[in-house]
C-alpha positions as CSV (number, residue, x, y, z in Angstrom):
1,M,-46.5,21.7,22.3
2,P,-48.8,23.3,19.7
3,S,-48.1,22.3,16.1
4,Q,-46.3,24.8,13.9
5,Y,-48.3,25.1,10.7
6,R,-46.2,27.1,8.2
7,A,-49.0,27.1,5.6
8,D,-52.3,28.2,7.2
9,Q,-55.7,29.4,6.2
10,V,-58.2,31.6,8.0
11,G,-61.2,29.2,7.6
12,S,-64.0,30.2,5.3
13,L,-64.2,29.0,1.7
14,L,-66.4,30.1,-1.2
15,R,-69.8,28.4,-1.3
16,P,-70.7,26.7,-4.6
17,A,-73.8,28.0,-6.5
18,D,-76.0,25.0,-5.7
19,L,-75.4,25.4,-2.0
20,L,-76.2,29.1,-2.1
21,Q,-79.3,28.4,-4.1
22,A,-80.5,25.8,-1.5
23,R,-80.0,28.3,1.2
24,H,-81.8,31.1,-0.6
25,T,-84.8,28.9,-1.5
26,H,-85.0,27.4,2.0
27,A,-84.4,23.9,0.9
28,P,-85.6,21.1,3.3
29,A,-83.1,20.6,6.2
30,E,-82.3,17.0,5.1
31,D,-81.5,18.1,1.5
32,L,-79.4,21.1,2.7
33,R,-77.5,18.9,5.1
34,A,-76.7,16.3,2.4
35,L,-75.5,19.1,0.0
36,E,-73.3,20.6,2.8
37,D,-71.8,17.1,3.5
38,R,-71.0,16.5,-0.1
39,H,-69.3,19.9,-0.6
40,I,-67.4,19.6,2.7
41,L,-66.0,16.2,1.7
42,R,-64.9,17.9,-1.6
43,V,-63.1,20.8,0.1
44,L,-61.5,18.5,2.6
45,D,-60.1,16.4,-0.3
46,R,-58.9,19.5,-2.1
47,Q,-57.1,20.9,1.0
48,K,-55.3,17.5,1.3
49,E,-54.4,17.6,-2.4
50,I,-53.0,21.1,-2.1
51,G,-50.8,20.0,0.9
52,F,-52.3,21.6,4.0
53,D,-51.7,19.9,7.4
54,V,-54.7,21.4,9.1
55,F,-58.3,21.2,7.8
56,T,-61.4,23.3,7.9
57,D,-64.9,22.6,6.6
58,G,-64.8,26.1,5.0
59,E,-67.6,27.2,7.4
60,L,-69.9,25.8,4.6
61,R,-72.7,25.2,7.1
62,R,-72.8,28.9,8.2
63,S,-74.5,31.9,6.8
64,N,-71.6,34.0,8.0
65,F,-68.5,33.6,10.1
66,M,-70.3,34.2,13.4
67,S,-73.6,32.5,12.7
68,D,-72.5,29.4,14.7
69,F,-73.0,31.7,17.7
70,T,-76.1,33.5,16.6
71,D,-77.8,30.3,15.4
72,A,-77.1,28.6,18.8
73,V,-78.0,31.4,21.1
74,E,-81.5,32.9,21.7
75,G,-81.9,36.6,22.1
76,F,-80.9,38.1,18.7
77,D,-83.4,40.0,16.5
78,F,-82.2,40.1,12.8
79,G,-85.0,42.4,11.8
80,D,-83.4,45.4,13.5
81,S,-79.7,45.2,12.7
82,V,-77.3,48.0,13.6
83,A,-75.9,49.6,10.5
84,R,-72.1,49.3,10.1
85,R,-70.3,51.1,7.3
86,W,-68.1,49.3,4.8
87,K,-65.8,50.8,2.1
88,D,-64.9,49.5,-1.2
89,E,-61.1,49.1,-1.6
90,A,-61.2,51.6,-4.5
91,H,-62.6,54.3,-2.2
92,K,-60.3,56.7,-0.4
93,A,-60.6,57.5,3.3
94,G,-63.5,59.8,3.9
95,D,-65.5,58.8,0.8
96,A,-69.1,57.6,1.1
97,P,-69.6,54.1,2.3
98,A,-70.1,51.4,-0.3
99,A,-72.2,49.1,1.7
100,V,-73.9,48.5,5.1
101,S,-73.3,45.4,7.2
102,T,-76.5,43.5,8.2
103,I,-75.0,40.1,9.1
104,S,-75.6,40.5,12.8
105,G,-78.8,40.9,14.8
106,V,-79.5,43.2,17.8
107,V,-79.7,41.6,21.2
108,T,-83.2,42.2,22.4
109,S,-83.4,39.9,25.4
110,T,-81.3,37.9,27.8
111,L,-79.1,35.5,25.9
112,R,-79.6,31.7,26.3
113,K,-77.6,29.0,24.6
114,R,-79.9,26.3,23.1
115,Q,-77.3,24.1,21.4
116,P,-73.5,23.8,21.2
117,L,-72.0,26.5,19.0
118,T,-70.3,24.1,16.6
119,G,-72.5,21.2,17.4
120,N,-73.6,20.7,13.8
121,E,-70.0,21.0,12.4
122,L,-67.6,19.0,14.6
123,P,-69.0,15.4,14.4
124,F,-68.8,15.3,10.6
125,L,-65.3,16.9,10.6
126,R,-64.1,14.4,13.3
127,E,-65.3,11.5,11.1
128,H,-64.0,12.8,7.7
129,A,-61.1,15.2,8.1
130,P,-57.8,13.7,6.8
131,G,-55.7,15.4,9.5
132,A,-55.8,18.0,12.2
133,I,-59.1,19.9,12.6
134,K,-59.3,23.6,12.8
135,I,-62.5,25.1,14.2
136,T,-63.2,28.9,14.0
137,L,-65.4,30.9,16.4
138,P,-66.2,34.6,16.6
139,S,-64.6,36.6,19.3
140,P,-67.0,37.8,22.1
141,T,-65.6,41.3,21.2
142,Q,-67.5,41.1,17.9
143,F,-70.9,41.6,19.4
144,P,-71.0,44.8,21.6
145,A,-70.2,47.0,18.6
146,I,-72.7,45.4,16.2
147,S,-75.4,43.9,18.4
148,F,-75.9,46.5,21.2
149,K,-78.5,49.1,20.5
150,Y,-79.5,51.7,23.1
151,G,-83.2,51.7,23.9
152,I,-83.4,48.0,23.1
153,T,-80.4,46.0,24.3
154,D,-80.0,48.0,27.5
155,R,-83.3,46.6,28.7
156,A,-81.4,43.2,29.1
157,Y,-77.8,44.4,29.5
158,R,-77.2,47.8,31.0
159,D,-74.2,48.7,28.7
160,P,-71.9,47.1,26.1
161,Y,-69.6,45.8,28.8
162,A,-72.4,43.8,30.4
163,L,-73.2,42.3,27.0
164,L,-69.6,41.5,26.4
165,N,-69.4,39.7,29.8
166,A,-72.5,37.6,29.0
167,I,-71.3,36.5,25.6
168,T,-67.9,35.7,27.0
169,E,-69.5,33.4,29.6
170,I,-71.4,31.5,27.0
171,M,-68.4,31.3,24.7
172,A,-66.0,30.1,27.4
173,E,-68.3,27.4,28.5
174,D,-68.7,26.1,25.0
175,I,-65.1,26.4,24.0
176,R,-64.1,24.4,27.1
177,S,-66.2,21.4,25.8
178,L,-64.9,21.9,22.3
179,A,-61.3,21.8,23.4
180,A,-61.9,18.5,25.1
181,S,-63.5,16.9,22.0
182,G,-60.5,16.2,19.8
183,V,-60.0,19.5,18.0
184,S,-56.4,20.3,17.2
185,Y,-56.7,24.0,16.4
186,V,-59.1,26.6,17.8
187,Q,-59.1,30.0,16.2
188,I,-61.1,33.1,17.4
189,D,-61.9,35.6,14.7
190,A,-61.7,39.2,16.1
191,P,-62.1,41.9,13.4
192,R,-63.3,44.5,15.9
193,Y,-59.7,45.1,17.2
194,S,-59.4,47.1,14.0
195,Y,-61.5,49.8,15.6
196,Y,-58.5,50.7,17.8
197,L,-56.3,51.1,14.7
198,D,-58.5,53.6,12.9
199,P,-59.2,57.1,14.6
200,R,-62.6,57.3,12.9
201,W,-63.7,54.1,14.7
202,T,-62.3,55.1,18.1
203,A,-64.3,58.3,17.7
204,W,-67.4,56.3,16.8
205,M,-66.9,54.1,19.9
206,Q,-66.9,57.1,22.2
207,K,-69.8,58.9,20.5
208,E,-72.2,56.1,19.3
209,L,-71.3,53.1,21.5
210,G,-70.7,55.3,24.6
211,V,-67.5,53.5,25.7
212,D,-64.0,54.6,26.4
213,P,-61.8,52.9,23.8
214,A,-58.9,52.3,26.3
215,Q,-61.3,50.7,28.8
216,M,-63.0,48.6,26.1
217,L,-59.6,47.4,24.8
218,T,-58.8,46.1,28.3
219,A,-62.2,44.5,28.5
220,S,-61.8,42.9,25.1
221,L,-58.4,41.4,25.8
222,E,-59.7,40.0,29.1
223,A,-62.8,38.5,27.3
224,D,-60.7,36.8,24.6
225,N,-58.2,35.5,27.2
226,A,-61.1,34.0,29.2
227,C,-62.0,32.0,26.1
228,F,-58.4,31.0,25.5
229,A,-58.0,29.9,29.1
230,A,-61.1,27.7,28.8
231,A,-59.6,26.1,25.6
232,R,-56.1,25.6,26.7
233,R,-55.1,21.9,26.6
234,P,-51.8,20.2,25.9
235,G,-51.3,19.9,22.1
236,I,-54.1,22.3,21.1
237,T,-53.1,25.3,19.0
238,L,-54.8,28.5,20.0
239,A,-55.0,31.4,17.5
240,I,-56.6,34.8,17.0
241,H,-57.3,36.3,13.6
242,L,-57.5,40.1,13.0
243,C,-58.7,41.8,9.9
244,R,-60.2,45.2,8.8
245,G,-63.4,43.9,7.2
246,N,-63.9,41.3,4.5
247,N,-67.6,41.3,3.5
248,R,-68.0,40.8,-0.2
249,S,-64.4,42.1,-0.8
250,H,-65.1,45.3,1.0
251,W,-63.4,46.8,4.1
252,Y,-64.3,49.2,6.9
253,A,-61.1,50.1,8.7
254,E,-57.5,50.9,8.1
255,G,-54.3,51.5,10.0
256,G,-51.2,49.6,11.2
257,Y,-51.1,47.5,14.4
258,D,-48.9,50.1,16.1
259,A,-51.6,51.5,18.4
260,I,-52.2,48.3,20.2
261,A,-49.2,46.1,19.3
262,D,-47.6,45.9,22.7
263,R,-50.8,44.9,24.5
264,L,-52.1,42.7,21.7
265,F,-49.0,40.6,21.3
266,N,-48.0,40.4,25.0
267,D,-51.4,40.2,26.8
268,L,-53.3,37.7,24.6
269,A,-52.5,34.2,25.7
270,V,-52.4,32.6,22.2
271,D,-49.9,30.6,20.2
272,R,-50.6,32.3,16.8
273,F,-51.7,35.7,15.5
274,L,-53.2,35.6,11.9
275,L,-52.6,39.1,10.7
276,E,-53.9,40.9,7.7
277,Y,-50.9,42.2,5.7
278,D,-52.0,42.1,2.1
279,D,-51.9,45.9,1.3
280,E,-50.9,49.3,2.7
281,R,-54.0,49.5,4.9
282,S,-52.3,47.1,7.3
283,G,-49.2,49.3,7.9
284,T,-45.6,48.0,8.3
285,F,-44.1,45.0,9.9
286,D,-42.4,47.2,12.6
287,P,-45.1,46.4,15.3
288,L,-44.0,42.8,15.2
289,R,-41.1,43.8,17.3
290,F,-43.5,43.4,20.3
291,V,-44.2,39.8,19.6
292,P,-42.6,37.7,22.4
293,K,-40.7,34.5,21.9
294,G,-42.9,31.4,21.7
295,K,-45.6,33.1,19.7
296,T,-46.1,32.9,15.9
297,V,-47.3,35.5,13.5
298,V,-49.0,34.2,10.4
299,L,-48.5,36.7,7.7
300,G,-51.7,37.3,5.7
301,L,-49.9,38.3,2.5
302,V,-52.2,36.7,0.0
303,S,-55.5,38.6,-0.6
304,S,-58.8,36.8,-0.5
305,K,-60.5,39.9,-1.8
306,H,-59.5,40.0,-5.4
307,P,-58.8,37.3,-8.1
308,Q,-55.3,38.4,-9.1
309,L,-52.8,35.8,-8.1
310,E,-49.8,37.1,-6.2
311,R,-46.3,36.2,-7.3
312,K,-44.3,33.8,-5.2
313,E,-41.2,35.9,-5.4
314,D,-43.1,38.9,-4.0
315,L,-44.4,36.8,-1.1
316,I,-40.9,35.5,-0.3
317,R,-39.5,39.1,-0.5
318,R,-42.1,40.3,2.0
319,I,-41.5,37.3,4.3
320,K,-37.9,38.2,4.4
321,E,-38.8,41.8,5.2
322,A,-40.9,40.6,8.2
323,A,-38.0,38.3,9.3
324,K,-35.9,41.4,9.8
325,V,-38.2,42.3,12.7
326,L,-39.4,38.9,13.9
327,P,-37.2,35.7,13.5
328,L,-38.2,33.5,10.5
329,E,-39.0,30.6,12.8
330,Q,-41.8,32.7,14.4
331,L,-43.5,33.3,11.1
332,A,-45.9,31.5,8.9
333,L,-48.1,32.3,5.8
334,S,-51.8,32.5,5.0
335,P,-54.4,34.5,3.1
336,Q,-55.2,37.8,4.8
337,C,-58.7,36.6,5.6
338,G,-61.3,33.9,4.7
339,F,-62.8,33.8,1.3
340,A,-66.4,34.0,2.5
341,S,-67.0,35.9,5.7
342,T,-70.6,35.8,4.6
343,M,-72.0,33.0,2.6
344,E,-72.2,35.1,-0.6
345,G,-68.4,35.2,-0.6
346,N,-65.8,37.5,-2.0
347,L,-65.6,38.6,-5.6
348,L,-63.5,35.9,-7.0
349,T,-64.0,32.3,-8.2
350,E,-63.3,28.9,-6.6
351,D,-60.5,28.4,-9.1
352,D,-59.0,31.7,-7.9
353,Q,-59.4,30.6,-4.3
354,W,-57.7,27.2,-4.8
355,A,-54.9,28.8,-6.8
356,K,-54.2,31.2,-3.9
357,L,-54.3,28.5,-1.3
358,Q,-51.9,26.4,-3.4
359,L,-49.6,29.4,-3.6
360,V,-49.6,29.7,0.2
361,V,-48.5,26.0,0.5
362,D,-45.9,26.2,-2.2
363,T,-44.4,29.4,-0.9
364,A,-44.3,28.0,2.7
365,R,-42.5,24.9,1.5
366,E,-39.9,27.0,-0.3
367,V,-39.3,29.3,2.7
368,W,-39.4,26.8,5.6
369,G,-38.9,23.5,3.9
């Protein structure tokens, strides 16, 4: 059976200044690799010291949470990115956007994998991780919304559904090999499900992307399930993480899970759902009533967006509130997202980050023992 990790983490960690500097100045590959190795060893040791039972390399070798895919697959053009609006948390719904996402390229030709997606991460982790390894991958559903551009992408893929199918095929092939290589925990990051929670984004899907949201939801669930089916092995924990945006402490969507809860929790063949629940944009715990027995919800109650440290008593209170809807044995705790969805990271310090992760572990121990 998959392991039950009560204290969890989404995956990405803040990059130290010297690593960012090396990336920005295009340091020689050997120097960059040595620097990455040194810092990954450091963050592995820190996770062990804090008390985690599952370990990530912090995605320190990536430029953003999905660059393992875009670095490994030919066919993306980063000079013509599709604009995606982000909002600062201080802005109210309907205000002007605070930023524009440019972390993904546009698909301009038929996609071709040239190397394993996590091929430059896994060997080092297998050698040095002090316990179970967690590997994160972007969901195939991430790309139709941010990498499909009419007049360009449709020369290779007739519509967003065709692009989704092509990416799913590449992802499933790679994840099948990954699951057979000694990884204990595979997590797919799927922020685009938030589109179905926010009426502004479902309207955008119809008008700009040219898809029916209900049809695309079905296609998305099928795509992720194809990846999970490829990864399923005895003893491997399979998880999906949902958020509403996390680039540089900004966000782009809001709304509770109600609109898709029944299908999301019942149709996806996963062991764990890592759900954003750090503020009112995430709605109530009521949709958790749709979670079936045998699946775990990891409550993302600790914010990775701001430096203020939450109070343990508040976290325990909210866990107890969630346990009124879903039994405590089906719950766990984590930050609401990673600390660095892009390599520039969120607007807090490494000390803030480690304090929040320590709080997750300490709270989980108090609640579940």
